[in-house]
Structure formats: structure tokens, C-alpha cells
GUSEBA-404753 format. One record per residue: residue in three letters; x, y, z of N, C-alpha, C in turn. Coordinates in steps of 0.1 Angstrom, whole numbers, plus 5000, padded with zeros to 4 digits. Layout:
<sites>
ALAXYZXYZXYZ;...
</sites>
This chain:
<sites>
MET491150425503490950295495491450215504;SER491050085506491750015516492649955508;GLU493649865519494749775514493949645504;SER492749595510492149485500491949535486;GLU491649635487491449685472492249695462;TYR493449715467494849705457495449535455;SER494649475463495449335463495049245451;ILE496049195446495749125432494749005436;GLY493749015425492648885426491548935433;ARG491649055440490549115449489949255445;ALA490549305433489949395428488749395426;THR487949505425486449525421486449515405;PRO485549385402485849405386484849505380;ILE485449535367484749615358483149595357;THR482149665354481049605351480549675339;THR479649635332479049725319478449815324;ALA477649865335477249995336478150075339;THR479750035343480750125344481050205332;HIS480650155318480950225306479750245297;THR478650265304477450315297477650475295;GLN477650475279477950595273476750695276;LYS477050825273476150925280475651005267;PRO474551065267474051145253475051255249;SER475251265239476451355233475851505233;GLY474451535231474051655232474051705216;MET474651625207474551675192473051665188;PRO472451755177471351735173471051635163;THR470951505168470751395159469351375155;HIS468451495161466851495154466851525141;LYS467951615137468151685125468251565112;TYR468651445117469051375105468151265105;ARG467651165091467251075090467850935088;PRO467650845090468350715091468050655075;PHE469150615069468950555056467950425056;GLU467150425043466250305042466950185041;ALA466350105047466749945047466249905030;VAL466749805025466049735013465349615019;GLU464349595013463549445014464249345006;LEU464949265008465649185003465949035012;PRO464948975013465448875025466148765019;ASP466048725007466848615000468148684994;ARG468648794996469848824991470548734990;GLN471648734978472548674973474048674976;TRP474548824976475548874977476648844989;PRO476148835002476748805011477548655009;GLY477148575000477648424998478748464984;ALA478948564979479748584964481248614967;ARG481748604960483248624960483848704949;ILE484848794948485148864936486448744934;THR486148714921487248624915487648664904;LYS487348804897488048844885487848994887;ALA488749074879488549224878487349264871;PRO486749374878485649444868486449544857;ARG485549574850485749684842486149804851;TRP487049884846487449994854487150114845;LEU486750214852486550384846487250464855;SER488250524850489250654856488250754855;THR488050824864487450944861488151084867;ASP489651054869490351154876490651274866;LEU490051284856490351424845489051484846;ARG488051404849486751474851486051514866;ASP485851374870485251414884486351474893;GLY487851414892488651404901489251564898;ASN489351614887489951764881488851874885;GLN487551844884486651934890486651994903;ALA487351874914487351894929488651964931;LEU489252004921490752044928490752204930;ILE491352224938491552384942492252464927;ASP493152384924493752444911493652324898;PRO492652334891492152244881493652224874;MET493652114866494952074862494952154848;SER496152184845496552284832496552164821;PRO496452184808496552094798497652004796;ALA499052054803499951974805499951884815;ARG499451924823499251814836498051724831;LYS496951764824495951664821496251594810;ARG497351604802498151534793498651404799;GLU499551454812500451364818499551284825;MET498551324832497551204840496951114829;PHE496651144817495751054806497150984800;GLU498051004801499250904797499550814806;LEU499450864820499850764829498750674833;LEU497250704831496250604831496350514820;VAL496750544807496950454797497950374800;ARG499350374807500150334809499850214817;MET499250254825498650164836497850074832;GLY497250094823496149984816494849984817;TYR494250144822492750184820492450164803;LYS491250094805490550104791489650204789;GLU489150254800487850334799488150464806;ILE488350554802488850694806487950804804;GLU487150854816486250994814487251094812;VAL487351174798488451264799488051434803;GLY486351434802486151574804484851594803;PHE484551714806483151774805483251894795;PRO483151834781483551934772482652034772;SER481352054776480452154774480352254786;SER481252224795481552314806482352424805;GLY483252444794484052524789485052504779;GLU485752574773486752584763487852504769;THR488052494780489452414784489452254783;ASP488052234788487852074787487452044773;PHE486852124766486452084750488052074742;ALA488752164744489952184740490852054742;PHE490851994752491551904758491051774750;VAL489951744751488951644742489851624729;ARG489551734722490151764707491451724706;SER492351764715493751754715494251624715;ILE493451534727494051384727493751304716;ILE492451334707491851274695492851324684;GLU492751444681494051494668495451474672;ASP495751464682497351424685497551274682;GLY496551184683496551044683497050984696;LEU496751024707497251004719496250864725;VAL495050864719494150764724494350624717;PRO494950534723495150394720493750354714;ASP493950254700492350214695491750124706;ASP492250084715491649984727491150044737;VAL491250194735490950284748489650344746;THR488750354753487350404752487350534758;ILE487250654754487250764761485750814762;SER485450874775484250914781483851064783;VAL482751134779482651254781481051264789;LEU481451364798480051414805479051504802;THR477851474801476951614799475751594806;GLN475151724809473851734813472951714802;ALA471551684807470251654795469851784789;ARG470851864783470251964777470652004762;GLU469852034755470152004739471452094735;GLU471552184741473152274734474052234740;LEU474052174754475152114761475651964752;ILE474451904750474851724744475351774728;GLU474851884722475351904707476951904709;ARG477252004719478752054721479651934726;THR478851854733479551724739479951624728;VAL479051614721478951524710480251544699;GLU479951674697480951754686482351744692;SER482551734705484151714709484651594706;LEU484051474704484251344699484751314687;ARG484551424678484451384661486151344660;GLY486151224651487651144649487751014659;ALA486851034669487750954678487350804675;HIS488050714677488050564675486950474683;ARG487050494696485850464708485850544715;ALA484350594716483750704727482450674731;THR482450734743480650684751480350854754;VAL479050884754478650984762478150944774;HIS478151014786477751014796476651104798;LEU475551064801474351164803473851144819;TYR473751244826473151224837471851334839;ASN470851304850470151394858469751344869;ALA469851414877469151394893467651344895;THR467451224904466451174903465751164917;ALA466451204927466251154940464951264943;PRO464451234954463251324960463451494962;THR464551494972465151644974465451714962;PHE465651644952466451754940464851764933;ARG464051654931463051684924461951814930;ARG461951824945461151904951462152064954;VAL463452034954463752164960464652234947;VAL465352154938466352194927465252224914;PHE464752114913464152104899462452164901;ARG462052134909460552194914459752094902;GLY459951944899459251874890459051754893;SER457651714889457451554891458151464888;LYS457951324893458451234886458351204872;GLU457251224865457151224853458151314843;GLN458551434850459351554842460751514846;VAL460851444857462451384856462351304848;ARG461651174847462051074837462151104822;GLN461151214819461251274807462451354803;ILE462951414814464651474811465651364807;ALA465351254812466351144808466051074795;VAL464751084794464251014779465051114768;ASP464351224771464851334759466351334759;GLY466751334768468551354767469051244758;THR468651124762468950984756468751014739;ARG467351044736467251064722468051164716;LEU468351274722469151404719470551344717;VAL471351254725472351214724472551104712;MET471451024708471350944697471551024685;GLU470551164681470351224671471851314667;TYR472251364679473551404675474751314671;ALA474651224678475651114675475651084659;GLU474751054655474151004642474751154632;LYS474251244637474451364627475951404627;LEU476651394637478051454639479351374638;LEU478951224643479951134641480051054631;GLY481050994624481250914611481350804618;PRO481450694607481650564609482950484616;GLU483750574616485250574622485050554639;THR484150614643483850594656482850474662;VAL483450404672482550314677482050384689;PHE480650414689480050504698478850414709;GLY479350474722478450394732477750484740;TYR476950454749476250554761476050504772;GLN476150604782475950554794474850674801;TYR473750604811473350684817473450664833;SER473250784840473350804854472150844861;PRO471250764870470150834877470850914888;GLU471351014889472351104897471451114911;ILE472251074922471751064936471050944938;PHE471550844931470650694933470650684947;THR471450684954471650664968470150694975;ASP469750834972468450884979467250854969;THR467550794956466250764950465450634954;GLU464150664952463350534956463850424945;LEU464050294949464450214939463450174928;ASP462350164930461050144921461350264910;PHE461450404914461550524904462850504895;ALA464150454906465350454896464950354884;LEU464650214888464350124880463650174868;GLU462450264871461550324862462350414849;VAL463050474855463750574845464750514837;CYS465750404843466650324834465950244827;GLU464550214827463950124817463550204808;ALA462750354811462650424800463550484792;VAL464950484796466050524789466550414778;MET466350284783466650174774465550154763;ASP464550204768463450174756463750274743;VAL464550384749464750464736466350424731;TRP467150364738468250334734468550204727;GLN467550104732467049964726468549864728;PRO469049854739470149774742469949664737;GLU470949604728470849424726472249384722;ALA472249274715473649194713474749294706;GLY475549334713476749434702475849574707;ARG475249584715474649754717474349714730;GLU475649774739475349744754474949924758;ILE474149914769474150034777474550024791;ILE475450134793476150134805475450224816;LEU474450164824473550234835474650244847;ASN474950364848475750384860474950444875;LEU474950384885474250434898475250464907;PRO475050624908476250664917475450704931;ALA476850664939476450694953477050834953;THR476350954947476751074946477051124958;VAL476351094968476551134985476650984989;GLU477250944996477450825005476550815013;ARG475450765015474550745027474250665033;SER474550555031474150425039475350335039;THR475150205049476350125049476550055037;PRO477749995035478249905024477049805018;SER476849735028475849635029474149675024;THR474049805028472849835022473049895006;HIS474149945004474449984990474649834981;ALA475049714987474849634979473649554975;ASP472749564987471249544985471049604974;ARG470749724973470349824961470749754950;PHE472049714947472549674937471949544932;GLU472049464941471249314942469949364935;TRP469049444941467849474936467949504921;MET468449614917468449684908468949534895;SER469949464896470249384889469549264886;ARG468749254898467549144896466349194887;ASN466249324889464749384882464949454870;LEU466149444864466249514852465949434840;SER465449454832465049384820466249404812;ARG466349314801467549324792469049324799;ARG469049244811470049244819471449214812;GLU471249134804472349074796473149184786;PHE472449284784472949374776473349494783;VAL473149504796473449624807474749604810;CYS475949704811476749704820476449784832;LEU476449724845476149784856477249844860;SER477149984864478350044869478350114884;VAL479250084891478850154904479950264903;HIS479450394912480350524911480150574928;PRO480850494934480750564949481650674952;HIS480950744963481650854967482050824984;ASN483050904990483450845002483150915014;ASP481850955013481251085025481151005038;ARG480850855038480950805054482250745053;GLY483350715045484250675049484550525045;THR483550475036483250335033483150295017;ALA484050415010483450404995484250264990;VAL485550204992486150104989485149964993;ALA484749955006483549855008482549865002;ALA482049974998480749964991480849934977;ALA481949974967482449904958482549774957;GLU483449734965483449564968482249504968;LEU481249524975480049454978479249474965;ALA479249594962478449614949478949504939;LEU480549494936480649424926479949264931;MET480149234940479349094945478049074945;ALA477349224946475749194941475449234927;GLY476449214919476249204907476649334896;ALA477549424901477949524894479149494885;ASP479249534876480249504862481349584860;ARG481249694867482149814863482249894876;ILE483349954877483850074888484250164885;GLU483550304887484250414886484750494897;GLY486050544893486750614906488150684900;CYS488950734911490050794906491050744914;LEU492250794912493750744917493450784931;PHE493750734940494150764955492850844963;GLY491750814953490250854961489951014959;GLN490851074948490751194944489151224940;GLY488751354943487451374940486451494947;GLU485351514945484351644952484451604968;ARG484451674977484151664991485151524998;THR484651425001485651305006486351254993;GLY485751244982486251194971485551084967;ASN486151034954485450914948486250814953;VAL485750674949486250554954487750544949;ASP488650474957489950494953490350354944;LEU490450384932491150274925492250224924;VAL493250284933494650224938494250124946;THR493350164956493250074968492249934963;LEU491549964954490249844951491349764943;GLY492249814932492849714926494249644931;MET494649704941495549664949495049544959;ASN493749564965493049454971492849334964;LEU492549374953492349224943493849144944;PHE494749244940496149144939496749114950;SER496149174963496449114977495748974977;GLN494648954969493948824973494248714960;GLY495348754954495548654943494648704929;VAL494048774930493148824916494148934909;ASP494148914898495049024885493849154886;PRO494449234888493449384888493549414872;GLU494349384867494349394849494849534849;ILE495649614859495949734859497649704866;ASP498349764860499649804866500249884878;PHE500049834888500549924899501849874901;SER502849834895504049754900505349884901;GLN504950014898505750144902504950214906;ILE504550194918503450264929503950414930;ASP505150414933505650554936505850684924;GLU505850594913505550674900504350734899;ILE503850604901502150664899501750774911;ARG502350754921501650854934502350994931;ARG503650984924504351134922503851194910;THR503451084900502451164890500951234894;SER500551154902499151194905499351304914;GLU500351344924500451444931501051564923;TYR501751534912501951654904500751704895;CYS500151614891499051644883497651744893;ASN497651664903496551704911496851844922;GLN498351834924498851944933498551924945;MET498151794948497851734963498551624968;PRO498951634980499651524983499251374985;VAL499751264987498951144991499551145003;HIS498651095014498751075029499950965030;PRO500650985038501850885041501050725046;ARG499950755053499550615056498550575047;HIS498350615035497650595021497650435016;PRO496750335019497050205018497950165006;TYR498750095007499750034996500650154990;ALA500250264990500950384983501650484992;GLY501250475002501750585013503350565017;ASP504150675022505250635025505850565037;LEU504650525045504750455061504150305058;VAL503450285049502550145048503250025048;TYR504350025045505349905047506049915060;THR506050015068507050035077506449995090;SER507349935098506849925113508049965122;PHE507350045131508250095142508250015156;SER507549945156506949865169508149755169;GLY508449745181509649635183509149485178;SER508049455185507349315183506749285170;HIS506449415161506349385148507149365141;GLN508449455143509649435138510149285138;ASP510049275153510549105153510248995145;ALA508749025143507648945136507948925120;ILE508349065113508549065100509849015099;LYS511149035108512348955104512148815105;LYS511148765112511348625113510548565102;GLY509548615099508848615085509748595075;PHE510548685072511348705058512348575060;ASP512848565072513748425074513048305072;ALA511848295076511048175074510748165059;LEU510348265052510348235037511448205030;GLU512448235032513648215026513948095031;ALA513448015043514047895045513247785035;ASP511847855036510547775029511247735015;ALA511647855009511947874996513247784993;ALA514247785001515347695001514847544999;ALA513947505010513547355012512847324999;ALA512147414994511347364979512347374966;GLY513547434968514247464956514047544948;VAL513147634951512747774946513147894951;THR512848014942513248144949511948164957;VAL512048294966511148344974510048374963;ASP510148444954509048494945508148354940;ASP508748234940507748134936506848074946;ILE506848144959505948064967505148164975;GLU504148104981503148184986503548314998;TRP503248414993503648555005503148505017;ASN503748515027503248485039504148555052;VAL504148705051504948765061504348835069;PRO504348835084503448905093503649085090;TYR502349115090502349285089502549335078;LEU502649225067503049265053502049205044;PRO500749265039499949215034500349165018;ILE501349245014501749225001503449215002;ASP504149184994505649184990506049344985;PRO506449434992506549564988507249584977;LYS508149484972508749454960507849454947;ASP506649384950505749384938505149514933;VAL505249604943505149764936506049864937;GLY507349784936508549894934509149934945;ARG508849874956509549944970510649864973;SER511649924980512749834982512449774996;TYR513149685005513049645020513449775026;GLU514249875023514849965032513650015041;ALA512650055036512050105047510650045056;VAL510949885050510049815057510249835075;ILE511249835078511449855093512349975098;ARG511850055105512350155106512250205122;VAL513550245127513850235143513550385151;ASN512750385159512750495170512550445182;SER512050525190512150485206510950345209;GLN510350305198509150215200509850075195;SER510950095188511349945183512349885190;GLY512449735189512949675194514249585187;LYS514449495192516049435188515349355171;GLY514049295170513849235155514249365147;GLY513449485148513949575137515149625134;ILE516049645145517349655144518149545135;ALA517949445140518549315134518249285120;TYR516849325116516449345103517249425093;VAL517349565098518149665093519649595090;LEU520349555100521649505096521749395088;LYS520649295089520649165078520349245066;ASN519249315063519249335050519949435046;ASP520649545051521549615047523049595044;HIS523149495055525049455055525249315055;LYS524149215055524149095055525049045067;LEU524549095079525049085094523748985101;ASP524048895103522748795109523048785123;LEU522748865133523248885146522348765153;PRO523248715162522548605171521748685181;ARG520548605185519748655195520348755206;ARG521248685215521548775226522448905221;MET522848895208523549015203522649095201;GLN521649095196520549155188520149235202;ILE519849165215519349215225520449325231;GLU521649295231522849395234522649535226;PHE522549485216522949605205521549685206;SER520349625206519449725207519149805220;ARG519949785228519849835240520749975240;ILE521849975230522750075227521650175218;ILE521350135207520250205201519250265211;GLN518350185220517450245225517950385235;ALA519050335238519650475248519750595237;LYS520150565225520250665215519050755213;THR518150645210516650695206516150785218;ASP516350735231515650775244516450915246;SER517750945241518351065246518151175236;GLU518151145222517951205210516351245207;GLY515551125208514151155202514251115186;GLY513051085182512951085169513350925159;GLU513550925151513650805144515350815142;VAL515750665138517450645138517150605125;THR517950645115518050585100518750485101;PRO518850395088519350255090521150305089;ALA521350445083522750475079523450515093;ALA522450565105522850585117522950455130;ILE522250365123522550235131523650165127;TRP523950175115525050125110526250185117;ALA526250335114527450415121527450355135;VAL526650365144526550315157527050175160;PHE526450095151527449945156528649965148;ARG529050005140530550015133531450055144;ASP530750175150531650225159531650155175;GLU530550095177530549995186531749865187;TYR531449795178531749655172533049645165;LEU533249735154534249725142535349835143;PRO536449845153537149945150538149925137;ASN538450025132539150025117540250125119;PRO541150165107542350235110541850385108;ALA540850405105540350545109539750585124;ASN539150465130538750485140539350365152;PRO540450395153541450265163540950255177;TRP539950265181539650245196540050125200;GLY540450135213540649985222541949995226;ARG542149865234543549845238544449775229;ILE543649685219544449605209544049625196;GLN545049625188544849625173545549515165;LEU544849435161545249305154546149335143;ARG547249285142548249305128547849165120;SER548549035126548448945118548548805129;GLY548348705125548348595131548948465125;GLN549348365131549548205126549348135137;THR548948025130548547915141549347785133;THR549647715141550347575140549547455151;SER549647335145548847245152549747125155;ASP549847075168550746935168549946825167;THR550446695169550046575167548946565179;ASP549146615191548046605198546646665199;GLY546646775188545446875187545547015192;ILE546646995197547047135204547247265194;ASP546647365196547147485187547747565194;THR548947625186549747735192549247855181;LEU549247955189548848075181550148175182;THR550548235172551448355174550648465167;VAL550448575175549848705170550348855171;GLU550648905158551449025160550149165164;ALA550449205172549449305176549949435180;ALA549349565182549649655193548749685203;VAL549449685215548749635228548849775237;ASP547949875240548349985245548950075238;GLY549350055226550050145216551150105211;ALA551950005221553249925217552949805209;GLU553849795200553749665190554549555199;THR553849425199554349325205553749195201;VAL554149075202554048945199553448875210;LEU552048815210551348765218551448615214;THR551348525223551548355219551048295230;GLY550048205224549248125235549247975225;SER548247885236548047735230546647705236;GLY546247625226545047575232544347465222;ASN542947445227542447335215541547385206;GLY542147495197541647585188542147715187;PRO541947795178542547935176542148015186;ILE540848015188540148095196540748075209;SER540747935214541047905228542647975230;ALA543447915219544947965222545148135221;PHE544248205215543848335215543648425231;PHE542748325238542448365249543548355260;ASP544248215256545448225266546448305262;ALA546648375251547648465247547248595254;LEU545848625256545348745259545848735276;ASN545948655282546048645294547648705299;SER548348695289549748735292549948915293;VAL548748985287548849125287547549165297;GLY547149085306546349105317544749095313;VAL544449035302542949015299542648865302;ASP541648885313540848745315539648735309;ALA539548685298538548635291538148485289;ARG536848445288536248335285535348315274;LEU535348205268534348215257533048165263;LEU531848255258530548205260529748145252;ASP529648175238529248135227530148185214;TYR529748115204530448145192529548115181;THR529248205167528648155159529248225148;GLU529248165133529548275123528648215109;HIS528948315098528048255088529048345074;THR528648285064529048395052528348485050;MET528748585045527848695040527548715027;SER528348625019528048615004528648494999;GLU528448454984528948364976530248384969;GLY531048304966532148294957533348294962;ALA534348304957535448294963536148404970;SER535848524968535848654977535048684989;ALA534048564990533448575000533948635016;GLN533048705023533448725037532748665046;ALA533548635058532548565068532448655079;ALA531448635087530948715100531248625110;SER531848655121531948565134531548645146;TYR530648595153530148655166530548585179;ILE531448655189532048585200531148675213;GLU530648585222530148625234531148565241;CYS531748675250532648645260532548675274;ALA533048645284533048695298534148735300;ILE534348895300535548935301535649035316;ASP536548985325536849045339535349075346;GLY534748965344533248975349532049035340;ALA532249125330531349165320531149055309;VAL529849085306529448965294529349085282;LEU530149055273530049135260530149055246;TRP529549085237529649045226531149135215;GLY531449055205532149095195531949055183;ILE532549125173532349085157533249085150;GLY533649005144534949015133534348975117;ILE534849075105534449035096535849015089;ASP535948885080537248865074536948775062;SER537748755051537648635039538448515049;ASN538848535056539648425065538948395076;THR538048295077537248265090538048255103;THR539148235103540048225115540248345120;ARG540648455109541148595112539748685118;ALA538448645109537348675116537248635132;SER537448525134537048495148538248565160;LEU539748565156540348645166539948795163;LYS539248865153538949005150537648995161;ALA537048885161535548925169536048905186;VAL536848835188537348845202538048965205;VAL538849045197539349165199538249285199;SER537249265193536049345194535749315208;ALA535249225212534649215225535749255238;VAL537049245236537849265245538249445245;ASN538149495235538449635233537049695239;ARG536049655235534549695243534749675259;ALA535149615264535449595277536249705285;SER537249745275538149875280537749985276;ARG536550005270536150145264535650225276;
</sites>
């Protein structure tokens, strides 16, 4: 390669052709694309979500059936109680006809009075008479209950699984609905407010006109009207399309359903394409009224849509999710115990690392964001909680979900001065000047480069204390300050007398200058210390009579530029300690 090709400004520009992708060789011919919806006047792209939907948790049914080790009765009960505490008003509690375990659990929460009067429990059934009877029987004595009936309607299931025609599949839904009504009339008493939900399973692969036809046939049996809604749940049993096409399908159904005002249109996304959250949000924009999902996206294969992420997404936009996520670590711990599966550390809002920045530039921005927030609140005469949250890299205030600020900034080899300064300010009330931040960050950087891994806040403080704050247990350095006294004459000259140990010998140092610090530098000359003040700053660390002050001094000492820090309830003593800190560091 010639010299000119290396020259700045002469390098050959990268062309588009350079990045032409090559065929992967994977068998793409085996797969068909999803079908688009003909909806040229779609309205959902201009919609906004301004209120919470109705929520249904299916953790105890769809989530539980997907577990390697399904929940024990004790774990099921703990999950149910968590969902109630969080505020879910519709909870799918099981598949009672699938076996004695689910049936017994439904009976136990009814008979033990665990279901609040304003919570509706839901149970799932297939469209077979003996299963429907068993399902309805499980609800005896419930205050509010819904039976959820489903049958698959997609072409592949009609052809491969059931080997039936459209008419036969539609009739399964109609007959199943009629049987649910008959057994509810027979087995449930007047104390039960009874509801009905129907799902055309595999809605994502079902022809829209046929899905509509089946839903209309079901409604003809149920006869929804004022005070008698029907829940029509349109499940993305397998996520097959982009979220935008999913929204198109919901808008099409919402527009074309008769008796729409008596229909609760429900969305039940799975996450096979990794876009369940987006699909659910866009479906709401397209007319859906209700979302079914699981905490942290639990469920078959890639899981159901994640109710935590959906609810917190609303919260982060100033919309009340009407679900309490304020103790998100408790929610996560309970979910992990009940499901016997961990929540990923990068999981939105709840993972161990989601409010944590290791990058130096991110840490610096976060620290400045917190400082600006405090300044804005002070200027407005209010608390930080009373103004709009606006901190770089933090979409919400971690405190709002029960997290402390301790984990917001963590330090490793990628970190910079901002993160380290944040730890010292947040944990120890020390607001380091910028140049001191740079100096100390180099010390920490050397530690992380040599040892690798993360440096904990405790380790940062230990290094800082050892570097800048000698104490009786660790009395390093040439000088240990004992006491000092300052007098001023009429010309404004201060005379300082300091009792100190210098090189292990007790001595008295005397100097004069236009202030205590200047006088102390003069006194240090007598023991061979050539020091000059470059910068000085101080701040209080708390309020009240016993408040301490922190003083920071930048000195030129024998040709080296070093910072020192002093902490004391007396600002003059704090300043003298800061000088000693710098001087001792110079001789280390």
C-alpha cells in the first residue's frame, strides 16, 4: 500500500458496494411471509395510549403450564397473593379440567376466601362437554368468575390437527359456548357474577374474515348487551408478523365486529419474534381494550407478553398503569421463587443491572443530571420528587420502584471520573472538584487495570480514604496535625501556630500570611516543604450545628501538582487537613 493511501484526507472512501451482504445459504424457501392486511385508511398510527388497559395475568395458567417444574400449591398461592397485592383485577387461575392439581387450587382460593370481591378469576377450557362441566364446577361459590373457552381456527390446524372444515370448526365454538352457558346456569348460584371469554386460537394465522365469522357466531349464542359483555380474545399464539401488521388485524376486527360496544377486545401476544411488547402496545392503539400476559414474560416457548415491561412503559410516559410496581425487587424475588426461574439481569426495569452504568461518559452524564435536577428543584422551591424527571440514561427514577441509587453507577475498567465522583457524592457527601475527579479516577483506573472486574463502592471508598485521608489507624505521611491556632493583626496578617508531628517528632510550626492557608504554607517552609496554593473549594456535608465541612486544596508541591482533602466541623481545620493531605501524598 502506497504512502498516499495512508494520508489523512486521501484515503479511499468506503462505498456501498463494499458492504453488500452475501446470501446466507439458509433454507429460506421453507418459510412463507406473513400476510399483510388491506387497510389503507388505518387509524392506529396516529393514536396514543393515554390510560391503562384492563389487565389479565395468566401467570397461574399459561405461565405455570410452561414451567419445567410447575408450581406447587404453596407457590401458586404465593403468586396469586402477589398478583392481588399488585392490583390485578382479572387473574386466570388455572385449567381445572386438566387435572386434580389445578382443580384443587381453584377450589382452595374460593373456599379459603382468598379472592377479593373486586377480583375476577378466570379458568380455561377446551370445547368438550366433559371438560366444560368440570371447569364450571370448579367455580362454585366464586363471587366473580369467567370461563375462557378456546378452539383453534387457523388453516393448518383445520387441515392437519382436526381435519375439519370451516363449518365444523365454527360449530365447535358455537356448541362450546352453549354448553358453558348451560352448565353455568345449572351449577353456579346467584352469588356468582359470571362472564364469558372466547378465543379463536392461532388468530395470527387465521383468515380475518373467518375469525370474524366465528366470533360473530359465538356472540349470536351469548347475546352480549348492556351489562352482559363478552370478552373476545385474539391470541398471537405464535407471533407471526411485525407489530404493525398485528395492529392492522386488531383495527380490522374492531371495525368489523358487530355489537362492538358490548365487546371487550383482548390481546394475548406471545414473543416468538421478540416483539410481543410492541405488538401489545400497537394493538391497544388499534382498539384493544385488554391485555393478557405474565410477569417478566413467563410462558410457553419464548413466553407471553411481559406485564411488568408493559406497565412500566406506561408509567415512564406519565400514565398510571393502575398496577403497583413500587417494590419491583420483591415482585421479582417472588416470581423467581414461584417459577423457579431467574429474571435476566438486563430485564427492563427489574433486572439487577438495568439502572447501572459502567461507561465513564454515561456516568458523567448521570452525575450531571442528578446535580441539575437538584438545582432545578432548589430554584423552584420544591423537592426533586415534585419536578419532571430528566436524568440522562435513566428513563425512570430508580427510587420509584424501590431501588436505591447505590447501583446506578458501578465502576470497572470502562468507567470514568463521573461514575467515581457520583459514588463519593452519593455515599459519602463528597462533591469533588473536576480536576480532583480526574486525579482520583486515574488511581481507580490503575486498580481496575491491574486487578480487573468491578470496583465496589466500598472498595472505592477504601482507596480514597487510604489515598487522601490518613487517620490514627493509618497514620501515613510526614505530617500528622495535632491542633492549630490563628491570630490576626490590624493589617490583616494572620499568624498561625500549629502543633504537629513531623517525621515522627513532635514540633510546633509557626507561619504568617494573608489567611490561615497562606500562613500554613509559610510554616511548612520551615520543615523543607515548598508548597503553593493552586485552587481551593469547600462545602458543607450536612445541615445543623454538628455539620461537617469538606475542603479540597490543589497544591504545587516540589514541582508536583496534587490534591488534598480535609474533613472537619471547623472549616479552618478542614482546610489545614486538606493541605496536610496533599503534602503527605507528595512524600509517599
